Each structure stands twice: as structure tokens, then as C-alpha cells.
C-alpha positions in Angstrom: 34.3 0.7 46.4 34.9 -1.9 43.7 31.5 -1.0 42.1 32.5 2.7 42.1 35.9 1.9 40.7 34.5 -0.3 37.9 31.8 2.2 37.1 34.5 5.0 36.9 36.8 2.9 34.6 33.8 2.0 32.4 32.8 5.6 32.0 36.4 6.6 31.2 36.6 3.8 28.6 33.4 5.0 27.0 34.5 8.6 26.9 37.9 7.6 25.4 36.2 5.5 22.8 33.8 8.3 21.9 36.7 10.8 21.6 38.8 8.5 19.5 35.9 7.8 17.2 35.3 11.5 16.6 39.0 12.2 16.0 39.4 9.3 13.6 36.1 9.9 11.8 37.3 13.5 11.1 40.1 12.0 9.1 37.7 10.2 6.8 36.6 11.7 3.5 33.7 14.1 3.9 31.4 12.1 1.7 32.0 8.8 3.4 28.8 7.2 4.7 27.8 3.9 6.3 24.2 2.7 6.0 23.5 0.1 8.6 19.7 -0.1 8.2 18.3 -3.5 7.3 16.7 -2.4 4.0 19.4 0.2 3.1 16.9 3.1 3.6 19.6 5.7 3.3 21.1 4.3 0.2 19.7 5.1 -3.2 18.3 2.1 -5.0 19.7 0.8 -8.3 16.5 2.0 -10.0 17.1 5.6 -8.9 20.7 5.4 -9.9 19.6 4.3 -13.4 17.1 7.2 -13.6 19.8 9.7 -12.6 22.3 8.2 -15.0 19.9 8.8 -17.8 19.6 12.5 -17.3 20.6 14.3 -20.5 19.8 17.9 -19.4 20.5 19.4 -16.0 17.6 19.8 -13.6 17.1 22.2 -10.7 15.4 20.9 -7.5 14.1 23.4 -4.9 13.5 22.1 -1.4 11.2 24.5 0.3 11.3 24.0 4.1 10.3 26.5 6.8 13.2 25.8 9.1 12.7 28.7 11.5 8.9 28.1 11.8 9.4 24.5 12.8 11.8 24.9 15.7 9.4 23.2 18.2 8.3 20.4 15.9 10.8 17.6 16.4 9.0 14.9 14.3 8.8 17.3 11.3 12.4 18.5 11.7 13.7 14.9 11.8 11.8 14.0 8.7 13.0 17.2 7.0 16.6 16.2 7.8 15.9 12.8 6.2 14.5 14.5 3.0 17.4 16.8 2.8 19.9 14.0 3.2 18.2 12.0 0.4 18.1 15.0 -1.9 21.8 15.5 -1.3 22.4 11.9 -2.2 20.5 12.5 -5.5 22.8 15.5 -6.2 25.9 13.4 -5.6 24.9 10.5 -7.7 23.7 12.7 -10.6 27.3 13.9 -11.2 26.4 17.6 -11.9 23.2 16.9 -13.8 21.1 17.9 -10.8 21.4 21.1 -8.7 19.8 21.2 -5.3 18.6 24.5 -3.8 17.4 24.6 -0.2 15.0 27.4 0.5 13.6 28.7 3.8 10.7 30.8 2.6 10.1 33.7 5.0 6.6 35.2 5.2 5.9 37.8 2.5 9.3 37.2 0.8 10.2 36.5 -2.8 10.9 32.9 -1.8 7.4 32.4 -0.6 6.1 33.8 -3.9 8.3 31.4 -5.8 6.9 28.5 -3.7 3.4 29.5 -4.5 4.3 29.8 -8.2 5.5 26.2 -8.1 2.2 25.1 -6.6 3.5 24.2 -3.2 1.0 24.2 -0.3 1.6 26.1 2.9 0.2 24.3 5.9 -1.0 26.5 8.9 1.1 25.8 12.0 -1.5 27.0 14.5 -4.5 29.3 14.7 -2.3 32.3 14.0 -0.9 33.4 10.6 2.3 31.3 10.7 2.5 28.7 7.9 4.9 25.9 7.1 6.3 24.9 3.7 7.6 21.4 3.3 7.7 20.4 -0.4 9.8 20.0 -3.4 9.7 21.6 -6.8 11.7 20.9 -9.9 12.5 22.6 -13.2 14.1 21.2 -16.4 16.1 23.0 -19.0 13.0 23.7 -21.1 11.3 25.5 -18.2 8.8 22.7 -17.4 8.0 22.3 -13.7 6.7 19.6 -11.4 6.2 19.6 -7.6 5.5 17.6 -4.5 3.2 20.1 -2.7 3.9 18.7 0.8 5.7 15.6 2.2 3.2 13.7 4.4 4.9 12.4 7.5 3.0 9.0 7.3 4.3 8.2 3.8 8.1 8.2 4.5 8.4 4.7 3.0 7.6 6.1 -0.5 9.9 9.1 -0.2 12.4 7.9 -2.8 9.7 6.8 -5.1 8.0 10.2 -5.1 11.3 12.1 -5.7 12.4 9.7 -8.4 9.0 10.0 -10.1 9.4 13.8 -10.1 12.8 13.6 -11.6 11.6 11.2 -14.3 8.6 13.4 -15.0 10.9 16.3 -15.6 13.0 14.2 -18.0 9.9 13.0 -19.9 7.5 16.0 -19.7 4.8 14.7 -22.1 1.7 13.0 -20.8 2.0 9.2 -20.9 -0.3 7.5 -23.5 -2.7 4.9 -22.2 -4.2 2.6 -24.8 -7.7 1.5 -23.8 -9.2 -1.8 -25.1 -12.5 -2.8 -23.5 -15.4 -5.1 -23.9 -17.6 -2.7 -22.0 -18.9 0.7 -23.0 -16.4 2.8 -21.0 -16.9 5.8 -23.4 -20.6 5.7 -23.1 -23.0 4.2 -25.6 -26.6 2.9 -25.7 -28.2 0.6 -23.1 -30.3 -1.8 -25.2 -32.2 -3.1 -22.1 -33.1 0.4 -20.8 -33.4 1.9 -24.3 -31.4 5.1 -23.5 -27.9 6.4 -24.0 -25.3 6.0 -21.2 -22.7 8.5 -20.1 -18.9 7.7 -20.1 -17.6 6.0 -17.0 -16.4 8.4 -14.4 -13.1 6.4 -14.0 -12.2 7.1 -17.6 -12.9 10.9 -17.0 -10.5 10.7 -14.0 -7.8 8.9 -16.0 -8.2 11.4 -18.9 -7.0 14.3 -16.6 -3.6 12.6 -16.0 -3.0 10.6 -19.2 -3.6 10.9 -22.9 -6.0 8.1 -23.9 -5.8 6.2 -27.2 -9.0 4.1 -27.7 -8.3 0.8 -29.5 -10.8 -1.4 -31.4 -11.4 -5.0 -30.2 -9.9 -6.4 -33.4 -6.7 -4.4 -33.3 -3.7 -6.3 -34.7 -0.9 -4.0 -33.4 -0.6 -1.8 -30.4 0.7 1.7 -31.4 4.3 2.5 -30.5 3.4 5.6 -28.5 1.3 3.6 -26.0 3.3 3.2 -22.8 0.5 1.4 -20.8 -2.2 -0.9 -22.2 -5.5 -0.8 -20.2 -7.7 -3.9 -20.8 -11.1 -3.9 -19.3 -13.2 -7.1 -19.5 -11.4 -8.3 -22.8 -13.8 -11.1 -23.7 -13.6 -13.2 -26.9 -10.6 -11.3 -28.4 -9.5 -12.6 -31.8 -6.1 -14.2 -32.2 -4.6 -11.2 -33.9 -5.5 -9.0 -30.9 -4.1 -11.5 -28.4 -0.9 -11.6 -30.5 -0.7 -7.8 -30.5 -1.0 -7.7 -26.7 1.6 -10.5 -26.4 4.1 -8.6 -28.6 3.4 -5.3 -26.8 4.3 -6.9 -23.5 7.4 -8.7 -25.0 8.8 -5.4 -26.3 8.6 -3.8 -22.8 5.1 -2.4 -22.8 3.2 -2.3 -19.4 -0.2 -3.8 -18.9 -3.1 -3.2 -16.5 -5.8 -5.8 -17.1 -9.2 -6.2 -15.5 -10.6 -9.6 -16.3 -13.8 -11.1 -14.8 -15.4 -14.6 -14.3 -18.8 -12.9 -13.9 -19.2 -9.3 -14.9 -22.2 -7.7 -13.1 -22.2 -4.7 -15.4 -22.1 -6.9 -18.6 -25.5 -7.6 -20.1 -24.2 -10.7 -21.9 -24.4 -8.9 -25.3 -21.5 -8.3 -27.7 -20.6 -4.7 -28.5 -22.5 -5.2 -31.8 -25.7 -6.0 -29.8 -25.8 -9.8 -30.3 -26.9 -11.9 -27.4 -25.1 -15.0 -26.0 -21.6 -13.4 -25.8 -21.4 -14.4 -22.1 -20.4 -12.4 -19.1 -16.9 -13.8 -18.5 -13.5 -12.6 -19.8 -10.0 -14.1 -19.6 -6.6 -13.9 -21.3 -5.9 -17.6 -20.8 -3.4 -18.1 -23.7 -1.3 -15.1 -22.4 -1.8 -15.8 -18.7 -0.3 -19.3 -19.2 3.0 -17.9 -20.4 3.0 -15.2 -17.8 2.7 -17.7 -15.0 -0.8 -16.8 -13.9 -4.2 -18.5 -13.9 -7.7 -17.0 -13.5 -9.8 -19.8 -12.1 -12.5 -20.5 -14.7 -16.2 -20.1 -13.7 -15.3 -19.5 -10.0 -16.3 -16.4 -8.0 -14.9 -15.4 -4.6 -17.2 -15.5 -1.6 -16.1 -13.9 1.7 -18.1 -13.9 4.9 -16.0 -11.2 6.6 -15.9 -8.6 3.8 -19.4 -9.2 2.5 -21.2 -5.8 2.1 -24.8 -4.9 2.7 -26.8 -4.4 -0.5 -30.4 -3.4 -1.2 -32.4 -6.1 -3.0 -35.6 -4.0 -3.6 -37.4 -0.9 -2.6 -38.9 -1.1 0.8 -36.8 -4.2 1.8 -34.0 -4.2 4.3 -30.5 -4.5 3.1 -28.8 -7.9 3.2 -25.2 -9.0 3.2 -23.9 -10.3 -0.2 -21.0 -12.7 0.2 -19.7 -12.0 -3.3 -20.0 -8.2 -3.2 -17.1 -7.3 -1.0 -16.1 -4.1 0.8 -12.3 -4.5 1.2 -10.6 -2.6 4.0 -6.9 -1.7 4.3 -6.2 -5.1 5.8 -7.1 -6.7 2.4 -4.6 -4.4 0.5 -0.9 -4.6 0.3 0.4 -1.6 2.3 3.9 -2.2 1.0 3.0 -1.4 -2.6 2.5 2.1 -3.9 -0.6 1.2 -5.9 -2.6 0.1 -2.8 -0.8 1.7 0.2 -3.0 4.3 1.9 -6.3 3.3 0.3 -9.1 3.0 2.7 -11.7 0.9 0.8 -12.2 -1.0 -2.4 -15.5 -2.5 -3.5 -15.6 -5.4 -5.9 -18.5 -7.5 -7.2 -18.4 -11.2 -8.1 -14.6 -11.0 -8.3 -12.5 -13.9 -9.5 -9.4 -15.6 -8.1 -5.8 -15.4 -9.5 -3.2 -18.1 -8.8 0.5 -18.3 -9.7 1.4 -21.3 -11.8 3.9 -23.7 -10.5 7.3 -23.4 -12.0 6.7 -20.0 -13.5 9.7 -17.8 -14.3 7.8 -14.7 -13.2 7.2 -13.3 -9.7 3.6 -13.1 -8.4 2.9 -10.5 -5.7 -0.7 -10.3 -4.3 -2.0 -6.7 -4.1 -5.6 -7.4 -3.0 -6.7 -10.5 -1.1 -9.7 -11.9 0.7 -10.0 -12.6 4.4 -9.4 -16.2 5.7 -13.2 -16.6 5.9 -13.5 -17.1 2.1 -13.9 -19.8 -0.5 -14.5 -20.2 -4.3 -18.2 -20.3 -5.4 -19.6 -21.5 -8.7 -20.2 -18.6 -11.0 -23.5 -19.9 -12.4 -24.8 -20.4 -8.9 -23.9 -16.8 -8.0 -25.5 -15.5 -11.2 -28.8 -17.3 -10.4 -29.4 -15.7 -6.9 -29.6 -12.0 -7.7 -32.8 -11.7 -5.6 -31.6 -13.7 -2.7 -27.8 -13.3 -2.2 -28.0 -14.5 1.5 -28.8 -18.0 0.2 -25.1 -18.2 -0.9 -24.2 -18.4 2.8 -25.4 -22.0 2.8 -22.6 -22.8 0.3 -20.0 -20.8 2.1 -17.6 -23.1 3.9 -14.4 -21.1 4.5 -11.1 -22.8 3.8 -8.9 -20.6 5.9 -7.0 -19.6 2.8 -6.6 -16.0 1.6 -7.4 -15.7 -2.1 -5.8 -13.2 -4.5 -8.1 -10.7 -6.4 -5.3 -8.6 -7.9 -1.6 -9.2 -8.3 1.6 -7.6 -9.7 3.5 -9.9 -12.1 7.0 -9.3 -13.2 10.2 -11.1 -14.3 11.4 -12.9 -17.4 8.7 -14.5 -19.6 8.4 -16.1 -23.1 5.9 -15.3 -25.8 2.7 -17.2 -26.2 3.3 -17.1 -29.9 7.0 -17.9 -30.4 6.4 -18.9 -34.0 4.1 -15.9 -34.7 0.7 -16.3 -36.3 -0.4 -16.5 -39.9 0.9 -13.6 -41.8 3.1 -12.4 -38.8 6.3 -14.4 -38.3 8.6 -11.6 -37.0 7.6 -12.1 -33.4 9.6 -11.4 -30.3 10.1 -14.7 -28.6 10.9 -13.7 -25.0 11.5 -10.8 -22.6 14.0 -10.4 -19.8 11.4 -8.6 -17.7 7.7 -7.9 -18.0 5.6 -5.6 -15.8 1.9 -6.3 -15.4 -0.9 -5.6 -12.9 -3.8 -8.1 -13.2 -7.2 -7.7 -11.5 -9.9 -10.4 -11.4 -12.8 -8.0 -11.5 -14.1 -5.4 -14.0 -17.1 -4.2 -12.0 -15.0 -2.2 -9.6 -14.4 0.4 -12.4 -18.2 1.0 -12.9 -19.7 4.1 -11.4 -22.1 2.3 -9.0 -19.2 0.6 -7.2 -17.3 3.7 -6.1 -18.9 7.0 -6.9 -22.1 9.1 -6.8 -22.4 11.7 -9.5 -24.0 15.0 -9.0 -25.3 17.2 -11.8 -24.2 20.7 -11.2 -25.4 23.0 -13.9 -24.6 20.5 -16.6 -21.3 19.4 -15.0 -20.8 15.9 -13.6 -19.3 16.2 -10.1 -18.0 13.0 -8.7 -18.5 12.2 -5.0 -16.4 9.0 -4.3 -17.4 6.7 -1.5 -14.6 4.1 -2.3 -11.1 4.2 -3.6 -11.6 2.2 -6.8 -10.6 5.0 -9.2 -7.6 5.9 -7.0 -6.4 2.3 -7.3 -6.7 2.3 -11.1 -4.9 5.6 -11.4 -2.2 4.6 -9.0 -1.6 1.4 -11.0 -1.4 3.4 -14.3 0.8 6.0 -12.8 3.2 3.4 -11.5 3.3 1.4 -14.7 3.7 4.5 -16.9 7.1 5.1 -15.3 10.2 3.3 -16.5 11.3 -0.1 -15.2 13.7 1.7 -13.0 10.9 3.7 -11.3 8.7 0.6 -10.9 11.7 -1.0 -9.1 11.8 2.0 -6.6 8.1 1.8 -5.9 8.6 0.9 -2.2 11.7 0.7 0.1 9.8 -0.8 3.1 8.5 0.6 6.4 10.7 2.8 8.5 9.3 1.6 11.8 11.8 -0.6 13.6 10.0 -1.9 16.7 11.7 -3.7 19.5 10.4 -7.2 18.7 11.6 -8.8 22.0 10.0 -6.0 24.0 6.7 -6.5 22.0 6.9 -10.3 22.6 7.3 -9.7 26.3 4.4 -7.3 26.3 2.1 -9.8 24.4 3.1 -12.6 26.8 2.3 -10.4 29.9 -1.0 -9.2 28.3 -2.0 -12.8 27.7 -1.4 -13.6 31.4 -3.4 -10.5 32.3 -6.3 -11.5 30.1 -6.4 -15.0 31.6 -6.5 -13.7 35.1 -9.1 -11.1 34.3 -11.3 -13.7 32.6 -11.1 -15.9 35.8 -12.1 -12.9 37.9 -14.9 -11.9 35.6 -16.3 -15.4 35.6 -16.3 -15.6 39.4 -18.0 -12.2 39.6 -20.7 -13.3 37.3 -21.2 -16.5 39.2 -21.5 -14.6 42.5 -24.0 -12.2 41.0 -26.2 -15.1 39.9 -26.0 -16.6 43.4 -27.0 -13.3 45.0 -29.8 -12.9 42.5 -31.1 -16.3 43.4 -31.0 -15.4 47.1 -33.1 -12.3 46.4 -36.0 -14.2 44.8 -39.1 -14.1 46.9 -38.0 -11.0 48.9 -40.2 -7.9 48.9 -39.1 -5.0 46.7 -37.0 -2.5 48.7 -36.5 -4.8 51.6 -32.8 -5.2 52.7 -31.3 -8.6 51.9 -30.5 -10.7 54.9 -27.7 -13.3 54.6 -27.3 -16.2 56.9 -23.8 -16.9 58.3 -23.1 -19.5 55.6 -23.9 -17.0 52.9 -21.8 -14.3 54.5 -18.9 -16.7 54.7 -19.3 -17.5 51.0 -19.3 -13.8 50.1 -16.2 -13.1 52.3 -14.4 -16.1 50.7 -15.1 -14.6 47.3 -13.8 -11.2 48.3 -10.6 -12.7 49.7 -10.2 -14.6 46.4 -10.6 -11.4 44.5 -7.9 -9.7 46.5 -5.6 -12.6 46.0 -6.1 -12.5 42.2 -5.6 -8.7 42.2 -2.3 -9.3 44.0 -1.3 -11.8 41.4 -2.1 -9.3 38.7 0.2 -6.7 40.4 3.0 -9.3 40.6 2.6 -10.1 36.9 2.7 -6.4 36.0 5.7 -5.9 38.3 7.6 -8.8 36.6 6.6 -7.5 33.2 8.0 -4.1 34.0 11.1 -5.6 35.5 11.8 -7.6 32.3 11.3 -4.5 30.1 13.6 -2.4 32.3 16.3 -5.1 32.2 16.1 -5.3 28.5 16.2 -1.5 28.3 19.4 -1.4 30.3 20.9 -3.9 28.0 19.9 -1.9 24.9 21.3 1.3 26.4 24.6 -0.4 27.1 24.8 -1.6 23.5 23.9 1.8 22.1 26.1 3.9 24.4 29.1 1.7 24.8 29.4 -1.3 22.4 28.3 0.4 19.2 30.7 3.4 19.5 33.5 1.0 20.3 32.8 -1.1 17.2 32.6 2.1 15.1 35.8 3.3 16.6 37.6 0.1 15.7 36.2 0.4 12.1 37.4 4.0 11.8 40.8 3.0 13.2 41.1 0.2 10.6 40.3 2.6 7.8 42.8 5.2 9.2 45.5 2.5 9.3 44.7 1.3 5.8 45.0 4.9 4.5 48.3 5.4 6.3 49.6 2.2 4.8 48.6 3.2 1.3 50.1 6.7 1.8 
């Protein structure tokens, strides 16, 4: 009776708390919100607020969502509600400069025609004719439009970034300008060794579709003002005036994507003028030093786990090359928009980037080796083109993960605070610089990521790695404002029950231990039985003496005992999980509403006192 009474009183208290919470919350302002998520996922970031504050002309956003067609798709509906809430937050913060229109495009309607006009993609719901729209389109005062054709459910962590990028793209409708400065023949040229012309690199053709390219000469002494991102590819032996121009470009807020290399496989060792002896390494050491970064000189990264198979000659079997690496998603930072979602990157004789101690900048690795890696001498690597497997004799893994590419940002000072001869009007420091540095230039070359098919005179790319996607993602991210770069990722939305997972891992470890014991005993018995069968005629039934029969019976009993222990471990594991689940239910159903009710009551009393 006491249990029933206590349970009844508890339910009444919970019901009363829930009712009080709803009554009091109805007295709060309609736009009051409380974001209790760890990373403030439902609160617009400061970067987005700066983008919206900079709107000069009003924008119209059209959220196309097939509400009626997705009645049975709970995950999609939940995400759609999340998108709608975020878009309404954009509308509130924009203070009238952004108008949101929510559209449910019915089949064969004018709304569906408008969605198609914006370039939105309709995804078939089933084998029938029913299709779902779940995208966003925007239009500025000049009539320019941009769109997110469809919101992928597995990219929710980049939702704010994608919306903010669309808003900023409508604010600045012109294509961003990428200044390209390279020590390699990206635009095509003439191969002195082969004696024939070469085609432009396919990665440059891909970039040209999304950006306006400004080619710069190696001796340039000033980066043009219209350049928003500077792309450096294997910048070797740059003169001082060019280094100074790069330094000042970064100091005045320009963004930089640099591909340096301790040993470029694609570089013939000639200068662009055809002179031999120019070397195959590139670095920006005077600038890196002030940016808080170091490229290890004359060292190449070797990795026994990510080593890829390469062909060393016609008719010979492929061998694994420890400095030619096929990097899986585990090697890429899945929290950064430039590398998240990429499946594979291929690098060749890549270098190693390190942050300098005491640097004022922040160093965030984007691409890293496995723990089965170590630095190798660049000259040693260059000398074993015909026998890359011999490098395994030098490979003694350190257990450390080495950085191949990194994002660098934060305050920095100029490498030339006093200027150079003839140029004394230098910017001495910057409050914030934005750089992405990559210790390999070969990953941009065609042979590392794409096969090109000639289709009636057209070059059709067939990528087998995501190298070009990485470069374009980096340029696209850097081409945005500092505010947009700040928004690039708000973190993962998965919030696992860490205690539950710890219990599960502990139980699984116990299961594996018991299973290993059982498996070892099984194998031992099988070996004993096989030994007993030696000398018997094929097909003749095995006869066991009483001692052997007792041994087998003892093993079977032992097996049953261990299986019982496994069941007990599983029972205890489930009991722990159920107990924890009951605790979480109590906290969610009873304690949290009570705390929220107290908070709402405090707000109500405060408003009454002010009134």
C-alpha cells in the first residue's frame, strides 16, 4: 500500500509540475528561447550574426519542403523542423532584412515550377511518382539567385554554414577571384624530357568553373586588390619581393591556400625557364616562421598503414610504397568543412607540418598520418624510385600522428616589419590571419586523383580520389568572409549515452575474453581428436577408450559452464543498462520539468515585481 501511495503521489506531483510549467511558460514572451545543448546548436553563431548585420539590401529565402508527402518519414520531418527553426532564427536576427517564405510544393503546381526554376532537386519518395522537395533558394534585390538543392540528412553539423554561405553569396554575387602563383606548369606547357606539350591540370579546370582565376608571375611584387584567395602551388625559390607581397597580402586580410613540398614527384628539377638544378623542394620558411608553422626540411612522411600499391614497371606486380599514401576518412578531420565527407585523398612524398612553440596562431590539423608512421630522409626516398619497398627497412614507427595539412588562424606579425628596399610602408601585424597549408603539391596533379577520357575533343574527368574536392572546398571556405570561416562547423549533433557505451564496451570485453578461452579449448580438443585418428583406416568409426571418453565429457561440461557464465554476464549487462535507463527516464520525465518549472516561476515573479 505504501508503494502504491508513494507512486500515486509521485505521479500527481509530476502532473502538477507539468501543468504549472505549461501555464507559466505561456506567460513568457513568444520569442523567448533557451538553448541547453552543449555546443549551442540552436543558437546562431557570432559569425552568422555579423553576416546578417552586414546585409544592405533585403533578401528573400524560400524554404521548399514537401510537408504532406513526408507524413510517414519521421527522421526527415524532425530535420525539416530543425531547418525551419534555424531559418526563423535567421529572420529574427536580420531585423527585417531577410524575409522567409515556407513553401509546400504540391505536384503540378506553380510552387513546384518555381522550385524547379530555382534549381532545386526533387527526390523520389518511392517507386511511384511521388517526389519530395527539401531545399532552400534565395533571391536578392538585383534578382540574383542561389540555392541549396537538397539538405542531406547526414550533414546536419554544417547546416548553419551552408545557409550562411548562401546568404553571403547573395550579398556578394560576383565570383571570387583566386590568384594563382605556381612553380609548376598548371596551365600546361612543354615537357622538356618528353619533348611534347602538356595539357592544363584538370584541378585548375575544376577551379575555373567556380572562381575567376588571376594568374600571377613568380616575380610579382604586389598581389592585386581584387584577389580574395591566393593559391600557391610548389612556390620554390621565390624572390624577396614576392615573399614580401605574399606577407603583406596576408597581413591586410587576404586568405591563403599553399601547397608546399619537400620532394615534388611531378617536378623535374628544372626552373620554369628550363634551367637544371632548381631542386624539387619548396617552402615559405621566412613566412612560416612568423605564422607559427614549420615544414620539416628534407623530410618525407612514411606510413606503413596508408601505403598504397603502385606499379613499378610493365609486367611486374604492384608493390606498396610507404611514401605514396591513400588516406581514408580516418586520416581527415571530419569536424572541418574542407575535409568532412571526403572518402579518399592520395599524396606522394608528402612533408610534415609542425606548430612552433609559443606561436600566437592556432594550428588545427586537417590531414594526418596513422600512428604507424615516421619521417624519412628526402634524398633516400628520391633514390629508390625502382624499389620503394626497400624503404620499409627504414620504417620504424614512432606511434605519433604527423600533420600533412593544417588550418592556421589567429593574430600574427609581419615577416618584414621594416619593409624591404624600396618598400617601407608595410603592415606590421594582423589581428587575425586565415591560412590552409598543405605539405604536398603532387596531390593536385592529374595522375594522383583523376583519369581523363577524350570524348570527341572534350576532356572528361573520371575522379578516383577526392583531391580536387579538397582543394575546391578549401578555396570555397577561404573565399568567404572571416565571419563565414568562423561558422564552418558547429560540431556533431549525435549525443551518445557515454555511460551506456562504457558499460557496453566493458561487457563486450568480458564476452571476448570468455569466447577466446572457449575457442582455445575447442582448438585444443580438435587437435587431440585429430591425433587419436592417426593410424585409423579411412571411413572407420573412431573408438575411444574410457579415459578418452571422460576427457571429452569433461570438455563438454566445461563448455556448458562457460556458456552459463556468458549468459550471466549478458544478464548483468542488460540489468545495468535497464537500471541506467530507469534513472534517465526519471530525470527526463520528472526532474527536468520540475527544474524548468522553477525557472519559469522565477521569471514570472521577476516580471510581476518589475510590473
